[in-house]
N, C-alpha and C positions, 0 to 999 in steps of 0.2 A: 746720206744714210743708206739708200738703196744700194749704191755701188759697194759701200762697207759690208753689208749684209751678203750681197752676192759673192763677194770675195771670200767671206768666212764660209759660206755654204759650199763653195768650190773646193776651199781647202779641206772642210771636213768631208766632203765626198772622197777626195784622194785618201784620207786617213782611214775612212771605212773600207775602201777597196783594198788598201794596203793590209789592213788587218785581215781581212777574209782571205786574202792570198797567202798570208803567213799562215793562217789555220789550214788552208788546203795542203801547203807544202809540209806542215808538221804531221797531219794525219796520214801522210804517204811516207814520211820519214820513220814513223814508229813501227813500220812493217807493213805487211799485206792486209789491208782493211778487212778483207773477207775473213782472214784467220783471227782478227781482232774481234769482229762483231758475230760470227757464228760460234756456236758451242764446239767443244773439243771433239764431240762425238760426231760432228759434221763429215759426211763421206766427201771424196773427191768429187763426185758428181754433184753433190749439193753446193759446194764451193764454186764449182764451174758455173752452174746455174745461177748462183748469186752474183757472180762478177759479170756474168752476161746480163743480167737483168739492170744492174746499176752501172754497166759501161766501164767496170773495174779490170776488164780483160783488154783494154785497149791501152796502147802506148801513153806514157805520162803525159807527153805533150798534148795528145789529143784529149785526154782527160781534163787537163788543164782549161783548154778552151772551151770544151763542154761545160765545164764548171762556170766559166765566165758567163756563158750564154744563159746558163740556168739562174745564175746570180741577177743577170738583167731581168729576168722574169719573176725574181724572188720565189725561186724554186730551188729547195735545199733537199729534195727527195723526201722519202716516206721514212718516218722514224721506226727503226726496228722494233723498239720497245713498245710504243704507244699504237703502232700500226695505222698511223694518220699522217698526212702532210706534216714535216717537221715545223714549218713555220706556223701552222695552225696550232700546234701545240703550244709553242712559244707565246703566241698571241692570246692564247687561251689562259696562259698563267701570269702574263704581264699585269693585269689589274691588280692582282693580289700583292705584287711586289711595289707597285706604285703606290698602294694603299698603305703599305708598311713603311715605306721611306716618307710618304708624306705625314703620317702619324708621328714617326720618329723624330723628323727635323722640325716639325710643329712644336713639339716638347722641347727640343733642344734650344730653339729660338725663343720661345715665349718665356722660358724660365732662365736660360742663360744670359739673355742680354740685361734684364733687370737686375739680377743678382750681381752681375759683373759690374753694373753701373753704381749699384748702391756700395757695393765693396769699395770702389774707387773714391768715395766721398771722403773717407777716413783711412788712408794707408796705413797698414800696420796696426790698426784697431782690431778689436776682438771680432767684430763681423767680417773683417777683411781677411784675418787669418783663418777664420772658419772656412770661408769661401775658397781660399787656396788650397786649404787641407782637403776639402772636398773634392776640388778639381784635380789635384794630384792623385788622390784616391780613385777617381773615375778614369784617369788616364792609365793607372797601374793595373787595374783589374782586367784580365782578359775577358772578352765579351762571353765566350763559350761558359767559362767559370761563373760570371755574373748572371747568365741566363738560368744555368742549373740551380745557382743559389736562390734566385727569385721562385723558381718552381718549388724548391724544397719548401721555402717559408710560406708563400701565398696561395700555391697550388695544393701541395700535399699537407702542409702543416695546418694552414688556416682554412683552406677549402674555399677561399674567396673567388678564384678563378680557375678556368680549366688548365690543365697541364700543357696541352698541345692542340693543334687543328685550328679550325677557323669556323665562321658561322655567325658569331654574335660580335658585339662590340667587347665583350669580357674576353674573348679569345685574342683580341689585338693588344690589350693592355702590356702584358709581360714582354711579348716580342718587341713593341714599340719603346717601352722604357729601356730594355737592353740595348737596342740599336741608339738610343738617344743619349744615353750616359757619356760616352767617350766625346761625342760632338758637343754635347752641353758642357762638358768640362773645358774643352779647347776654346769654345765661345766665351765662357765666363773668363777665362784667363785673358783673352785678346780685348774683350771689351773693358776689363779692369784696367790693363796696360794702357789702352788707347785714351780712356777718358781721364786717367791721371795725367798723361802727356797732354790733352787738350785743356784740363783745368789749371796746368802751369803756363799756358800761353798768355801773351800779353792782352789779347783782345778779351779774354776771360776776366783778367784783372781790371781793365778798363770798365767793362760792363758791370762788374761788382761795385766799382768806385763810383758809378753813376747811379747807384741805388736799386738796380734791378734785383728782383729776388733771386736767391739762389736756385730755386726749383726751375725758374724760367731760363736762368743762365745755362744750367745742366742740360735740359732737355731740349731748348731751342737752339743752343750754340754749340756746346761741347759735344752732346751726343750726336749731332747731325754729322759733324765732322769725324767722329770717331767711329761711325758705322760704315764709312767707306771700306776700311780693311774688313771689317766684319762680314761685309757682303761678299767679298773675294773667299773669306774662310767658308762662310754657309755654301757658296757655291762648290767649292772643294769638298765639303763634307756630303753633298748630294752625289757628286761623282763617286767619291769613295764608296759610300753606302751602295750606289748602284752597281759599281764594278766589283765589289768584293765583300763588304761587310754583310751584306744580306745573306750571303751564302752560309756564314756561320750561325747567324740568328734563325734562319729559316730552317736549319738542319736541326738545331737544337729544339725547336718548337714545332717541327713537323709542319711548318706554314707553306702551304702549296704554291709558292711562287717559283721565280726563275732560278735562284739560287738552290733551292731544294730540287728542283728538276734537274738542274744541272749535275748536282751529286748523284742523283739517280741514273742519269744518262751516262756518266762515268761509270757507275757499277755495272750498267747493262752494255757497256761499250758501244754506245749509240752515236757513232761519229757524225751521223747526219742531222741529229738533234743538237749535238754540240755545236756544229757549224751554225745552225740557225740561231742558237742562244748567244753565241760570240757576236755574230752580226747585229742582232738586236741591241746588245748591251753597247756595241761600238757606235751605233746609230744614236743611242741615247745620250751616250757622253758627248758626241758632237753637238747635239742638240743643246744640251745644257751649256756647253762651251759658247755657243752662238748667242744664246740668251744671256749669258753673263757678259759678253763683249757688247751686246746692244745696250744693256743697262748701264754698263761702265761709260758707254758714249753719252748716253742721255745724262748721266750725272756730270761727266767732265767732257764737254764738247773738244777740249784740247787734244784728246786722244787722237793721234793719226789714224788714218784710213788704212795704213799699211798692213 
């Protein structure tokens, strides 16, 4: 297991390095970073001073090796917008994004798994059709539209929760629900199909023929095997939320996490802050993948260490 984890960690390190290099190249391909980050009214002297301060006046190859050296020290420069080290800004916003993802995925899992399992008991029954309809609706609604709809109904219309911002549990409810709905829909559909498949297996028929209660057969036998693909989907949902979905949700609700900060950094042309955000997001994706690999290895030791 130790070799397995080390190999995955080394592969993840290469991925993070590759992503950061791509970001470096992309920020240079879009044009002169000084012209992008400085206002249009900046004089030639101000641009020259800016380039000298951040080493942008050096040849591209020298800039690249300087960038790699700074990367090894986790130094992404100073955020032009926040006037603080870029990585400090990102780490300061990180807890809010983790809070939102944790709440959203918790709702998706604790609601999606039971509803999907109950729907599978009687395929094509009334409850099953209701769950399938709700799942398809959840998958069809754009998240930004769903967030705005929830704000109009529960924040503006009923006044039960705040429209945006953070600070209390009430602020978290609407963003978490908005993030959870599509993930919940996918989990319900997968659990439903997986449980239906398991309930048709011979071992389930044998267990029922031996007189075991159906509830015990469902939760101790069928659900245990059906949850293996669900774990894969849950991991993918976490990665998807971490890599992109939170940008939409945080922007709609002005939730001060990484996604909202990334949009602000784009608006402020803060390339140094964007580089730090991409780095942290890449590290997070790698860590989640390593955790999933370890969990799969524990669940099924037959998985090879390759």
